[in-house]
LOLOZA-80555 format. One record per residue (C-alpha): residue number from 1; residue in one letter; x, y, z. Coordinates in nm, 3 decimals. Layout:
! residues N
<r><seq>NUM</seq><type>A</type><c1>X</c1><c2>Y</c2><c3>Z</c3></r>
...
***
This chain:
! residues 122
<r><seq>1</seq><type>M</type><c1>-1.955</c1><c2>0.268</c2><c3>-0.706</c3></r>
<r><seq>2</seq><type>N</type><c1>-1.870</c1><c2>0.060</c2><c3>-0.404</c3></r>
<r><seq>3</seq><type>R</type><c1>-1.600</c1><c2>0.154</c2><c3>-0.156</c3></r>
<r><seq>4</seq><type>R</type><c1>-1.347</c1><c2>-0.110</c2><c3>-0.263</c3></r>
<r><seq>5</seq><type>R</type><c1>-1.380</c1><c2>-0.016</c2><c3>-0.628</c3></r>
<r><seq>6</seq><type>F</type><c1>-1.340</c1><c2>0.352</c2><c3>-0.541</c3></r>
<r><seq>7</seq><type>L</type><c1>-1.022</c1><c2>0.290</c2><c3>-0.340</c3></r>
<r><seq>8</seq><type>F</type><c1>-0.867</c1><c2>0.074</c2><c3>-0.613</c3></r>
<r><seq>9</seq><type>S</type><c1>-0.961</c1><c2>0.334</c2><c3>-0.877</c3></r>
<r><seq>10</seq><type>A</type><c1>-0.817</c1><c2>0.619</c2><c3>-0.672</c3></r>
<r><seq>11</seq><type>T</type><c1>-0.495</c1><c2>0.428</c2><c3>-0.611</c3></r>
<r><seq>12</seq><type>G</type><c1>-0.462</c1><c2>0.351</c2><c3>-0.982</c3></r>
<r><seq>13</seq><type>V</type><c1>-0.514</c1><c2>0.714</c2><c3>-1.079</c3></r>
<r><seq>14</seq><type>L</type><c1>-0.249</c1><c2>0.819</c2><c3>-0.830</c3></r>
<r><seq>15</seq><type>A</type><c1>-0.002</c1><c2>0.564</c2><c3>-0.964</c3></r>
<r><seq>16</seq><type>V</type><c1>-0.052</c1><c2>0.684</c2><c3>-1.322</c3></r>
<r><seq>17</seq><type>N</type><c1>-0.005</c1><c2>1.049</c2><c3>-1.222</c3></r>
<r><seq>18</seq><type>Q</type><c1>0.329</c1><c2>1.015</c2><c3>-1.040</c3></r>
<r><seq>19</seq><type>P</type><c1>0.503</c1><c2>1.287</c2><c3>-1.250</c3></r>
<r><seq>20</seq><type>L</type><c1>0.220</c1><c2>1.526</c2><c3>-1.164</c3></r>
<r><seq>21</seq><type>L</type><c1>0.243</c1><c2>1.437</c2><c3>-0.797</c3></r>
<r><seq>22</seq><type>A</type><c1>0.617</c1><c2>1.496</c2><c3>-0.792</c3></r>
<r><seq>23</seq><type>S</type><c1>0.561</c1><c2>1.855</c2><c3>-0.901</c3></r>
<r><seq>24</seq><type>L</type><c1>0.313</c1><c2>1.937</c2><c3>-0.623</c3></r>
<r><seq>25</seq><type>H</type><c1>0.405</c1><c2>2.192</c2><c3>-0.362</c3></r>
<r><seq>26</seq><type>T</type><c1>0.554</c1><c2>2.015</c2><c3>-0.059</c3></r>
<r><seq>27</seq><type>T</type><c1>0.541</c1><c2>2.270</c2><c3>0.220</c3></r>
<r><seq>28</seq><type>A</type><c1>0.337</c1><c2>2.223</c2><c3>0.538</c3></r>
<r><seq>29</seq><type>I</type><c1>-0.016</c1><c2>2.121</c2><c3>0.462</c3></r>
<r><seq>30</seq><type>D</type><c1>-0.318</c1><c2>2.346</c2><c3>0.496</c3></r>
<r><seq>31</seq><type>P</type><c1>-0.599</c1><c2>2.183</c2><c3>0.701</c3></r>
<r><seq>32</seq><type>A</type><c1>-0.844</c1><c2>2.263</c2><c3>0.421</c3></r>
<r><seq>33</seq><type>T</type><c1>-0.643</c1><c2>2.034</c2><c3>0.192</c3></r>
<r><seq>34</seq><type>L</type><c1>-0.696</c1><c2>1.740</c2><c3>0.427</c3></r>
<r><seq>35</seq><type>A</type><c1>-1.066</c1><c2>1.814</c2><c3>0.456</c3></r>
<r><seq>36</seq><type>G</type><c1>-1.118</c1><c2>1.889</c2><c3>0.087</c3></r>
<r><seq>37</seq><type>P</type><c1>-1.459</c1><c2>1.776</c2><c3>-0.034</c3></r>
<r><seq>38</seq><type>E</type><c1>-1.299</c1><c2>1.611</c2><c3>-0.337</c3></r>
<r><seq>39</seq><type>L</type><c1>-1.125</c1><c2>1.367</c2><c3>-0.103</c3></r>
<r><seq>40</seq><type>L</type><c1>-1.455</c1><c2>1.281</c2><c3>0.067</c3></r>
<r><seq>41</seq><type>S</type><c1>-1.697</c1><c2>1.316</c2><c3>-0.223</c3></r>
<r><seq>42</seq><type>F</type><c1>-1.775</c1><c2>0.944</c2><c3>-0.231</c3></r>
<r><seq>43</seq><type>L</type><c1>-1.954</c1><c2>0.987</c2><c3>0.105</c3></r>
<r><seq>44</seq><type>G</type><c1>-2.214</c1><c2>1.233</c2><c3>-0.019</c3></r>
<r><seq>45</seq><type>D</type><c1>-2.274</c1><c2>1.606</c2><c3>-0.029</c3></r>
<r><seq>46</seq><type>R</type><c1>-2.131</c1><c2>1.875</c2><c3>0.200</c3></r>
<r><seq>47</seq><type>E</type><c1>-2.417</c1><c2>1.853</c2><c3>0.449</c3></r>
<r><seq>48</seq><type>Y</type><c1>-2.381</c1><c2>1.477</c2><c3>0.485</c3></r>
<r><seq>49</seq><type>I</type><c1>-2.003</c1><c2>1.496</c2><c3>0.526</c3></r>
<r><seq>50</seq><type>T</type><c1>-2.055</c1><c2>1.764</c2><c3>0.793</c3></r>
<r><seq>51</seq><type>A</type><c1>-2.307</c1><c2>1.541</c2><c3>0.974</c3></r>
<r><seq>52</seq><type>L</type><c1>-2.060</c1><c2>1.251</c2><c3>0.968</c3></r>
<r><seq>53</seq><type>G</type><c1>-1.789</c1><c2>1.476</c2><c3>1.108</c3></r>
<r><seq>54</seq><type>Q</type><c1>-2.014</c1><c2>1.598</c2><c3>1.385</c3></r>
<r><seq>55</seq><type>S</type><c1>-2.102</c1><c2>1.237</c2><c3>1.472</c3></r>
<r><seq>56</seq><type>Y</type><c1>-1.732</c1><c2>1.159</c2><c3>1.500</c3></r>
<r><seq>57</seq><type>L</type><c1>-1.671</c1><c2>1.461</c2><c3>1.724</c3></r>
<r><seq>58</seq><type>K</type><c1>-1.957</c1><c2>1.354</c2><c3>1.953</c3></r>
<r><seq>59</seq><type>K</type><c1>-1.787</c1><c2>1.016</c2><c3>1.994</c3></r>
<r><seq>60</seq><type>L</type><c1>-1.441</c1><c2>1.167</c2><c3>2.047</c3></r>
<r><seq>61</seq><type>P</type><c1>-1.486</c1><c2>1.524</c2><c3>2.174</c3></r>
<r><seq>62</seq><type>H</type><c1>-1.121</c1><c2>1.548</c2><c3>2.278</c3></r>
<r><seq>63</seq><type>E</type><c1>-1.034</c1><c2>1.564</c2><c3>1.905</c3></r>
<r><seq>64</seq><type>A</type><c1>-1.268</c1><c2>1.860</c2><c3>1.839</c3></r>
<r><seq>65</seq><type>C</type><c1>-0.985</c1><c2>2.094</c2><c3>1.743</c3></r>
<r><seq>66</seq><type>I</type><c1>-0.847</c1><c2>2.162</c2><c3>1.396</c3></r>
<r><seq>67</seq><type>A</type><c1>-0.484</c1><c2>2.133</c2><c3>1.510</c3></r>
<r><seq>68</seq><type>T</type><c1>-0.552</c1><c2>1.806</c2><c3>1.692</c3></r>
<r><seq>69</seq><type>L</type><c1>-0.721</c1><c2>1.651</c2><c3>1.390</c3></r>
<r><seq>70</seq><type>V</type><c1>-0.441</c1><c2>1.760</c2><c3>1.156</c3></r>
<r><seq>71</seq><type>D</type><c1>-0.185</c1><c2>1.608</c2><c3>1.395</c3></r>
<r><seq>72</seq><type>C</type><c1>-0.386</c1><c2>1.284</c2><c3>1.422</c3></r>
<r><seq>73</seq><type>I</type><c1>-0.421</c1><c2>1.251</c2><c3>1.045</c3></r>
<r><seq>74</seq><type>N</type><c1>-0.042</c1><c2>1.288</c2><c3>1.034</c3></r>
<r><seq>75</seq><type>L</type><c1>0.008</c1><c2>1.400</c2><c3>0.675</c3></r>
<r><seq>76</seq><type>R</type><c1>0.245</c1><c2>1.692</c2><c3>0.656</c3></r>
<r><seq>77</seq><type>T</type><c1>0.266</c1><c2>1.792</c2><c3>0.290</c3></r>
<r><seq>78</seq><type>H</type><c1>0.046</c1><c2>1.819</c2><c3>-0.016</c3></r>
<r><seq>79</seq><type>T</type><c1>0.239</c1><c2>1.530</c2><c3>-0.167</c3></r>
<r><seq>80</seq><type>D</type><c1>0.165</c1><c2>1.316</c2><c3>0.140</c3></r>
<r><seq>81</seq><type>T</type><c1>-0.206</c1><c2>1.380</c2><c3>0.091</c3></r>
<r><seq>82</seq><type>Y</type><c1>-0.200</c1><c2>1.224</c2><c3>-0.253</c3></r>
<r><seq>83</seq><type>E</type><c1>0.071</c1><c2>0.962</c2><c3>-0.204</c3></r>
<r><seq>84</seq><type>R</type><c1>0.028</c1><c2>0.840</c2><c3>0.155</c3></r>
<r><seq>85</seq><type>L</type><c1>-0.341</c1><c2>0.897</c2><c3>0.218</c3></r>
<r><seq>86</seq><type>P</type><c1>-0.468</c1><c2>0.592</c2><c3>0.025</c3></r>
<r><seq>87</seq><type>Q</type><c1>-0.198</c1><c2>0.375</c2><c3>0.186</c3></r>
<r><seq>88</seq><type>Q</type><c1>-0.280</c1><c2>0.504</c2><c3>0.532</c3></r>
<r><seq>89</seq><type>I</type><c1>-0.652</c1><c2>0.439</c2><c3>0.484</c3></r>
<r><seq>90</seq><type>A</type><c1>-0.589</c1><c2>0.088</c2><c3>0.347</c3></r>
<r><seq>91</seq><type>H</type><c1>-0.358</c1><c2>0.009</c2><c3>0.640</c3></r>
<r><seq>92</seq><type>E</type><c1>-0.623</c1><c2>0.122</c2><c3>0.889</c3></r>
<r><seq>93</seq><type>F</type><c1>-0.880</c1><c2>-0.106</c2><c3>0.729</c3></r>
<r><seq>94</seq><type>A</type><c1>-0.635</c1><c2>-0.395</c2><c3>0.732</c3></r>
<r><seq>95</seq><type>T</type><c1>-0.558</c1><c2>-0.345</c2><c3>1.101</c3></r>
<r><seq>96</seq><type>G</type><c1>-0.917</c1><c2>-0.278</c2><c3>1.207</c3></r>
<r><seq>97</seq><type>D</type><c1>-0.856</c1><c2>0.087</c2><c3>1.296</c3></r>
<r><seq>98</seq><type>I</type><c1>-1.208</c1><c2>0.183</c2><c3>1.189</c3></r>
<r><seq>99</seq><type>V</type><c1>-1.503</c1><c2>0.389</c2><c3>1.308</c3></r>
<r><seq>100</seq><type>L</type><c1>-1.874</c1><c2>0.336</c2><c3>1.241</c3></r>
<r><seq>101</seq><type>L</type><c1>-2.055</c1><c2>0.661</c2><c3>1.160</c3></r>
<r><seq>102</seq><type>N</type><c1>-2.415</c1><c2>0.679</c2><c3>1.044</c3></r>
<r><seq>103</seq><type>G</type><c1>-2.395</c1><c2>0.335</c2><c3>0.884</c3></r>
<r><seq>104</seq><type>W</type><c1>-2.056</c1><c2>0.393</c2><c3>0.719</c3></r>
<r><seq>105</seq><type>M</type><c1>-1.746</c1><c2>0.197</c2><c3>0.812</c3></r>
<r><seq>106</seq><type>L</type><c1>-1.463</c1><c2>0.449</c2><c3>0.780</c3></r>
<r><seq>107</seq><type>S</type><c1>-1.097</c1><c2>0.430</c2><c3>0.856</c3></r>
<r><seq>108</seq><type>K</type><c1>-0.994</c1><c2>0.650</c2><c3>1.147</c3></r>
<r><seq>109</seq><type>T</type><c1>-0.827</c1><c2>0.888</c2><c3>0.899</c3></r>
<r><seq>110</seq><type>E</type><c1>-1.142</c1><c2>0.919</c2><c3>0.688</c3></r>
<r><seq>111</seq><type>A</type><c1>-1.351</c1><c2>0.983</c2><c3>0.999</c3></r>
<r><seq>112</seq><type>R</type><c1>-1.105</c1><c2>1.249</c2><c3>1.110</c3></r>
<r><seq>113</seq><type>Q</type><c1>-1.124</c1><c2>1.408</c2><c3>0.766</c3></r>
<r><seq>114</seq><type>T</type><c1>-1.502</c1><c2>1.438</c2><c3>0.801</c3></r>
<r><seq>115</seq><type>A</type><c1>-1.456</c1><c2>1.590</c2><c3>1.148</c3></r>
<r><seq>116</seq><type>L</type><c1>-1.204</c1><c2>1.838</c2><c3>1.013</c3></r>
<r><seq>117</seq><type>F</type><c1>-1.441</c1><c2>1.921</c2><c3>0.729</c3></r>
<r><seq>118</seq><type>S</type><c1>-1.724</c1><c2>1.983</c2><c3>0.975</c3></r>
<r><seq>119</seq><type>L</type><c1>-1.510</c1><c2>2.217</c2><c3>1.185</c3></r>
<r><seq>120</seq><type>L</type><c1>-1.387</c1><c2>2.412</c2><c3>0.885</c3></r>
<r><seq>121</seq><type>Y</type><c1>-1.711</c1><c2>2.441</c2><c3>0.688</c3></r>
<r><seq>122</seq><type>S</type><c1>-2.005</c1><c2>2.435</c2><c3>0.926</c3></r>
***
């Protein structure tokens, strides 16, 4: 599945599941939610996601902190993760706010998710 098809599919699934999303817990978000492998699974397995995250942190070592990455991703609730995340990623692509990591063109948010994943799970 190519990236564009994945993003359109994910957005469609989210739109269909609005009642489910409305019932999600909306307290402050846990960093593990933002770095959840299910959100990044299109990139590859855990080891590859970790390698991407480490590549990002080598490029931007000042972001090598869980709290910093969570603040930069700027999603505060579980609902935000499912409702705003696809919009945020699409906006970053549209405005050229992207990062190249190991041959992947990722939005800044996606790259930060891989970095967060690498800090939490490596």
